[in-house]
C-alpha positions in Angstrom: -67.6 33.1 183.2 -69.2 29.8 184.1 -72.8 30.5 185.8 -73.5 27.8 188.4 -76.9 27.0 189.9 -76.6 25.5 193.3 -79.9 23.8 194.5 -80.1 22.6 197.9 -82.7 23.1 200.9 -79.6 23.5 203.4 -79.5 27.4 203.4 -75.9 27.2 205.1 -74.8 25.4 202.2 -74.8 29.2 200.3 -72.4 30.5 202.7 -69.9 27.5 202.4 -69.8 27.8 198.6 -69.2 31.4 198.8 -66.7 31.2 201.3 -64.7 28.1 199.5 -65.0 29.8 196.2 -64.4 33.4 197.2 -61.3 33.5 194.8 -63.1 32.3 191.6 -65.9 34.6 192.5 -63.9 37.5 192.8 -61.9 37.0 189.4 -65.2 36.5 188.0 -64.5 32.5 186.6 -67.5 31.5 188.6 -70.9 32.8 189.1 -73.5 31.4 191.6 -77.3 31.5 191.9 -78.7 29.8 194.6 -82.5 27.9 195.0 -83.9 26.0 197.8 -85.8 23.4 195.9 -86.3 21.9 192.2 -89.4 24.5 191.4 -87.4 27.8 192.9 -84.3 26.6 190.4 -86.7 26.6 187.4 -88.0 30.0 188.4 -84.2 30.5 188.5 -83.4 29.2 185.3 -86.2 31.1 183.6 -85.0 34.4 185.0 -81.3 33.6 184.0 -81.5 31.8 180.8 -77.5 31.3 180.4 -77.0 28.9 183.4 -74.2 26.4 182.4 -74.4 24.0 185.1 -76.4 22.8 188.1 -75.1 21.5 191.4 -78.2 20.0 192.9 -79.5 17.9 196.2 -81.5 15.0 195.8 -84.0 15.0 199.2 -85.8 18.5 199.2 -89.3 19.8 199.6 -91.7 21.0 196.8 -89.6 19.1 194.2 -86.7 16.9 194.6 -83.5 16.7 192.6 -84.4 13.9 190.5 -87.4 15.2 189.6 -85.6 18.3 188.5 -83.2 16.2 186.9 -85.7 14.9 184.7 -87.3 18.2 183.9 -83.8 19.7 182.7 -83.1 16.7 180.6 -86.7 17.5 179.2 -86.2 21.5 178.6 -82.3 22.0 178.7 -81.0 18.9 177.3 -77.4 20.3 177.1 -77.5 21.5 180.4 -74.8 19.7 182.9 -76.3 18.6 186.3 -74.1 17.3 189.2 -75.6 15.4 191.8 -74.6 16.1 195.6 -76.5 14.1 198.2 -76.0 11.9 201.2 -78.1 9.5 199.6 -75.1 7.8 198.2 -76.5 4.5 197.2 -75.9 2.5 193.5 -79.9 2.9 193.3 -80.0 6.6 193.5 -76.6 7.0 191.7 -77.7 4.8 188.4 -81.1 6.7 189.1 -79.4 10.0 188.4 -77.3 9.0 185.7 -79.9 7.4 183.9 -81.6 11.0 184.0 -78.8 12.5 182.4 -77.0 13.5 185.7 -73.1 14.5 184.5 -71.8 13.2 188.2 -72.6 12.4 191.5 -70.5 13.5 194.4 -71.5 12.2 198.3 -72.3 14.4 201.3 -70.5 15.8 203.5 -69.3 17.8 200.4 -65.3 17.4 199.9 -64.8 20.9 198.4 -61.4 20.2 196.7 -63.2 17.1 194.9 -66.1 19.5 194.1 -63.7 21.9 192.4 -62.2 19.3 190.3 -66.0 18.0 189.3 -66.8 21.7 188.7 -63.6 21.9 186.4 -64.1 18.7 184.7 -68.2 19.8 184.3 -66.8 23.0 182.7 -64.6 21.3 180.4 -67.0 19.3 179.0 -69.4 21.9 178.6 -66.4 24.1 176.5 -66.1 20.7 174.2 -70.0 20.8 173.6 -70.0 24.7 172.9 -66.9 24.2 170.7 -69.2 21.3 168.7 -72.2 23.5 168.4 -70.3 26.5 167.1 -68.4 24.3 164.7 -71.7 22.6 163.7 -73.0 26.1 163.2 -70.4 27.4 161.1 -70.3 24.2 158.9 -74.0 24.8 158.1 -73.3 28.5 157.3 -70.2 27.3 155.1 -72.7 25.0 153.2 -74.6 27.9 152.2 -71.9 29.5 150.7 -69.7 26.7 149.3 -71.0 23.7 146.8 -71.5 20.2 148.6 -68.9 19.1 145.6 -66.1 21.1 147.2 -66.7 20.2 150.8 -66.5 16.6 149.9 -63.4 17.0 147.9 -61.6 18.9 150.4 -63.1 17.3 153.6 -60.1 15.1 154.1 -57.4 18.0 153.1 -55.8 20.6 155.7 -55.8 23.8 154.2 -52.6 24.1 151.5 -53.3 20.6 150.6 -54.7 19.7 147.0 -53.8 22.9 145.7 -51.8 20.8 143.1 -54.3 18.1 143.3 -56.2 19.2 140.2 -58.0 16.9 137.9 -58.8 17.0 134.0 -62.3 16.0 133.0 -64.9 16.4 130.4 -67.7 17.4 131.3 -70.4 20.7 130.1 -70.3 24.1 131.5 -73.1 26.7 131.0 -73.1 30.4 131.7 -76.5 31.4 132.6 -76.9 35.6 132.4 -79.9 37.2 133.6 -80.7 39.7 130.7 -80.6 43.6 131.6 -81.4 42.9 135.1 -78.8 45.5 136.2 -81.2 48.4 135.0 -83.7 47.7 137.4 -81.5 49.1 140.3 -82.1 52.4 139.1 -85.5 52.2 139.6 -86.4 49.9 142.5 -85.0 49.9 145.7 -81.8 48.1 146.5 -83.3 45.2 149.1 -86.4 44.4 146.3 -83.4 44.3 143.7 -81.4 41.4 145.9 -84.5 39.9 146.9 -86.0 39.2 143.3 -82.3 38.6 142.1 -82.1 35.7 144.9 -85.9 34.4 143.9 -84.7 34.1 139.8 -81.3 32.6 141.0 -83.5 29.8 143.4 -85.3 28.9 140.6 -82.4 28.2 138.2 -80.2 26.4 141.1 -83.5 24.3 141.2 -83.6 23.2 138.0 -79.6 22.7 137.6 -79.7 20.4 140.6 -82.6 18.3 139.2 -80.3 17.4 136.6 -77.5 16.9 138.7 -75.4 19.9 137.9 -73.0 21.5 140.1 -73.2 25.4 141.1 -69.7 26.7 140.4 -70.4 30.4 140.9 -72.7 33.3 141.0 -71.0 36.0 139.1 -73.3 39.2 139.6 -76.5 38.3 137.9 -75.0 35.3 136.0 -74.7 31.6 137.4 -71.9 29.2 136.2 -73.0 25.8 136.1 -70.9 22.6 135.5 -72.1 19.2 134.4 -70.0 15.8 134.5 -70.7 12.5 134.5 -73.3 10.2 132.4 -75.3 12.2 129.9 -73.2 15.5 131.1 -74.5 17.1 127.4 -78.0 16.5 127.6 -78.4 17.1 131.2 -77.0 20.7 130.8 -79.2 21.2 128.1 -82.1 20.0 129.9 -81.4 22.0 132.8 -80.7 25.3 130.6 -84.0 25.0 128.4 -86.1 24.6 132.0 -84.4 27.8 133.1 -85.4 29.6 130.1 -88.9 28.5 129.4 -89.7 28.9 133.4 -88.1 32.5 132.9 -89.9 33.3 129.6 -93.2 32.2 131.7 -92.7 34.8 134.4 -94.5 38.0 134.6 -93.1 41.6 134.2 -91.4 42.3 137.5 -92.7 45.5 138.1 -94.8 48.5 136.3 -92.2 51.0 137.3 -89.2 49.1 135.7 -91.1 47.2 133.3 -88.8 44.5 133.7 -89.2 41.4 131.9 -87.4 38.7 132.9 -85.2 36.5 130.6 -82.0 34.7 130.3 -78.9 34.2 127.7 -77.5 31.2 127.8 -73.9 29.6 126.7 -73.1 26.3 126.6 -70.0 24.1 125.6 -68.5 20.9 126.2 -65.4 19.2 126.3 -62.1 18.9 128.5 -61.5 21.4 131.2 -59.3 21.2 134.6 -60.9 21.5 138.1 -59.2 22.5 141.1 -58.3 25.1 143.5 -57.8 28.8 142.3 -56.8 31.8 144.5 -54.0 33.0 147.3 -53.1 30.6 149.9 -51.5 33.6 151.4 -54.7 35.2 151.8 -56.7 32.1 152.4 -59.3 32.7 149.9 -59.5 29.8 147.0 -62.1 28.7 144.6 -62.7 25.6 143.5 -63.8 26.0 139.9 -63.2 24.6 136.3 -60.8 26.6 133.8 -59.6 26.0 130.4 -60.6 26.9 126.8 -64.0 24.8 126.8 -65.2 27.3 129.7 -64.0 30.2 128.1 -66.0 29.6 124.9 -69.1 28.9 126.8 -68.6 32.4 128.1 -68.2 33.8 125.0 -71.3 32.0 123.4 -73.5 33.6 126.3 -72.2 36.8 125.7 -73.3 36.5 122.3 -76.8 35.0 122.7 -79.7 37.5 122.7 -82.4 37.4 125.9 -84.0 33.7 125.6 -81.5 32.1 123.5 -79.4 29.0 124.2 -76.3 28.8 122.2 -73.4 26.0 121.5 -71.2 24.9 119.0 -71.0 22.5 116.1 -69.6 19.6 117.9 -71.8 20.1 120.7 -74.6 19.8 118.5 -73.9 16.9 116.7 -73.8 14.9 120.1 -77.1 15.9 121.1 -78.8 16.5 117.6 -81.1 13.3 117.9 -82.7 14.4 121.3 -83.0 18.3 120.9 -84.5 20.7 118.4 -82.0 22.6 117.3 -81.2 25.3 114.6 -78.3 26.7 112.9 -77.5 30.5 113.4 -74.1 30.8 111.5 -70.4 31.5 111.8 -69.5 33.9 114.7 -66.1 35.5 115.7 -65.8 34.9 119.4 -63.4 37.1 121.6 -59.7 35.9 121.6 -60.6 33.5 118.8 -58.8 33.5 115.8 -61.2 31.8 113.5 -64.9 31.8 113.0 -66.9 29.0 115.0 -70.3 27.9 113.8 -73.2 28.3 116.4 -76.3 26.5 116.9 -79.4 28.1 118.9 -81.1 25.3 121.3 -84.8 25.5 120.6 -86.3 22.8 122.9 
């Protein structure tokens, strides 16, 4: 239903409007409100905040239509106003349009022309509402989808780009909040979720500071990807910052006794980035996969609270810039041979 406010000091116009648009009113396509001047119109708008459009005369007592138009522009910038006036000279038309009028109709009113103008105005209102809805949905989408993914898929239609995968050299880090699930046994769920989000927020800030990409949140863990220049060093700097800040945080609560720490596994090398999921379900993840990613996840599972683990090849690339100590050989899940593992200290 379109809600239309008619502003005119001619009382008989209300009778004419109701008669000419009785079918639209009965079918609940239009709902009309009436005011005898601009001041009364503002009062009606205050009471009925869902007015969609205004049909207003110019010459009225207390507040004329052009003053009303300027008030509407200030207070309700998206509201559409059509001026209906006997003063159809070019000065009034230009003044009205400059103040934001959507259209101008001269009196005596041609009701067929008025109906066409109303329909045209309604179409414009629908387009604005659709645009605002899309903007709102896009803002919500940005909260759930990484900007890199949006940029990658922005010029693709659904279904396109499913095979448009990319092989790249990068570092991937798995950062797990150690033992966090245990506090859910002693704390209220809303408190647990709020605190987890606070921890994640800190981690994300450090990852973004080193130009990393949040691939996904996995329970109480974060998966981050670093690519581009010095990606291996940037991944380590972000991980060290997260570990140190987490170590400096106080005990979560006396009830749980939980002291936040993270275990981190990082690996670098070749991986494939692209869309993984079901087109039929219309549910896709833009992520990285490959042996490099799997090894990083396995390293994280082997890391103790406060540890950052990497492989020997990674250590050789960054040894001059970081304090690293050898842990020794480890057997990783689904790996036939043991691998040499190092811990990043600082």
